[in-house]
Each structure stands twice: as structure tokens, then as C-alpha cells.
C-alpha positions as a printed Julia matrix, in Angstrom:
120×3 Matrix{Float64}:
  12.42  -22.92  -31.62
   9.31  -24.24  -29.8
   9.1   -26.54  -26.52
   8.3   -29.31  -28.94
  11.0   -29.1   -31.18
   9.46  -27.39  -34.0
  10.77  -24.21  -36.0
   8.69  -20.95  -36.12
   9.54  -19.16  -39.08
   8.8   -15.78  -37.85
   8.23  -13.33  -40.76
   8.66  -15.5   -43.41
   6.3   -14.24  -45.89
   7.55  -15.2   -49.32
   7.01  -19.04  -50.75
  10.86  -18.84  -51.62
  11.88  -17.72  -47.51
   9.47  -20.57  -46.39
  11.53  -23.04  -48.48
  14.78  -21.45  -48.26
  13.48  -21.99  -43.76
  12.77  -25.45  -44.4
  15.59  -26.53  -46.26
  17.91  -25.42  -43.69
  15.86  -26.86  -41.08
  15.88  -30.17  -42.86
  19.75  -29.75  -43.35
  20.26  -29.35  -39.62
  18.36  -32.63  -39.27
  20.95  -34.39  -40.65
  22.91  -34.34  -36.99
  19.55  -34.66  -35.22
  19.43  -37.94  -33.04
  17.2   -40.23  -34.91
  15.36  -40.86  -31.76
  13.92  -37.58  -31.38
  13.75  -36.19  -35.07
  11.41  -37.38  -37.71
  13.56  -36.47  -40.19
  16.73  -37.02  -39.03
  14.82  -41.05  -39.15
  14.14  -40.72  -42.39
  17.66  -40.01  -42.85
  18.98  -42.72  -40.4
  16.55  -45.53  -42.55
  17.85  -44.54  -45.85
  16.37  -43.58  -49.23
  14.09  -46.34  -49.48
  12.26  -45.33  -46.42
  12.27  -42.08  -48.15
  10.84  -42.79  -50.97
   8.21  -45.32  -49.5
   6.91  -41.89  -47.84
   7.0   -39.91  -50.79
   5.14  -42.69  -52.77
   2.42  -42.74  -49.64
   2.17  -38.77  -49.79
   1.65  -39.14  -53.8
  -1.53  -41.78  -53.42
  -2.75  -39.15  -50.78
  -2.39  -36.33  -53.09
  -4.45  -38.34  -55.95
  -6.88  -39.45  -53.3
  -7.55  -35.46  -51.87
  -7.19  -34.25  -55.67
 -10.58  -36.4   -56.0
 -12.54  -34.98  -53.54
 -13.53  -30.83  -53.19
 -11.64  -30.68  -49.98
  -9.28  -27.77  -50.86
  -7.87  -27.91  -47.47
  -6.82  -31.29  -47.64
  -5.61  -31.24  -50.88
  -2.86  -28.28  -49.63
  -2.34  -30.6   -46.84
  -1.36  -33.19  -48.57
   0.55  -31.56  -51.35
   2.69  -29.66  -48.46
   3.12  -33.33  -47.4
   4.8   -34.07  -50.4
   6.33  -31.73  -50.94
   7.83  -31.64  -47.51
   8.99  -35.86  -48.31
  10.5   -34.81  -51.6
  12.45  -32.06  -50.06
  13.81  -34.37  -47.72
  14.76  -36.86  -50.55
  16.96  -34.13  -51.82
  18.66  -32.89  -48.66
  19.12  -36.5   -48.3
  21.06  -36.5   -51.43
  23.24  -33.65  -50.32
  21.65  -31.88  -53.31
  21.07  -27.94  -52.7
  17.82  -26.78  -53.11
  19.18  -24.36  -56.06
  19.32  -27.36  -58.32
  15.82  -27.69  -58.01
  14.78  -23.94  -58.3
  17.94  -23.31  -60.73
  15.74  -26.35  -62.99
  11.98  -24.43  -62.67
  13.73  -21.18  -63.34
  15.45  -22.4   -66.66
  12.1   -23.75  -67.91
   9.85  -20.36  -67.67
  10.17  -19.31  -71.29
   9.83  -22.62  -72.72
   6.49  -24.49  -73.95
   5.46  -27.61  -71.59
   5.64  -29.4   -74.78
   8.45  -27.84  -76.12
  10.62  -28.96  -72.83
   8.77  -32.31  -72.49
   9.66  -32.92  -76.64
  13.54  -31.68  -75.43
  13.85  -34.55  -73.32
  15.39  -37.7   -74.57
  14.38  -40.34  -72.04
  10.21  -39.69  -71.98
């Protein structure tokens, strides 16, 4: 842990390792003081605040995608992914629920997967 409260992910080179470590930090923040932890403050303010942040980050991602700056796009996508993981954690859903769903979709055409959904 760095002096500013941020966690350093040493030797995490695989994307799955980064996501696992991040999710562990998000889970740990459930018990943190909302005055000192941004994530704890989101949890304390509830799902509406988390959804507002996801909406803001989605809009910023769309704007960044229209511009040629790849670094800005990656930054905004990271913010969007971060806040969607906060929502997943807030709902007490393990990261494996998301990764299992993504794995389930491997080998299935995107068109076929979408057609199989009844609510689209």
C-alpha cells in the first residue's frame, strides 16, 4: 500500500491478475471509511450514485472514442470498467460471475448469442 492509500499491484502482468487484485481491493473497501475511501463513499451513497458514475463514464468513453487520442480512450475505458466492477461488488456478485458469463459466450457467434436472448 502506498502512503496515499493506493494499492500497488506488484508483478501482476496478466489481465486476469489485475482484475482479480482490483476486485479484492473493491471488496476490502466495503469496510473502509467513506471519508477516506472513494470506493467506500460510492458504496455508502448507494446504487443510484454508482449508476450515475457509470453513466458519466460511459458518456466520456463515447466522446473519447470519437477523438483520435487512444490514450484518452483507454483512460476512459478504464474508468468505465472500474465503476462497473464497483457495481458488481456492491451487488455482492463475485467477479467469477462476470468472467464465467464471458467464457460461456466463447465459441458462440455474437449474432447467435444475441438471438438466443428473449428480452432483446
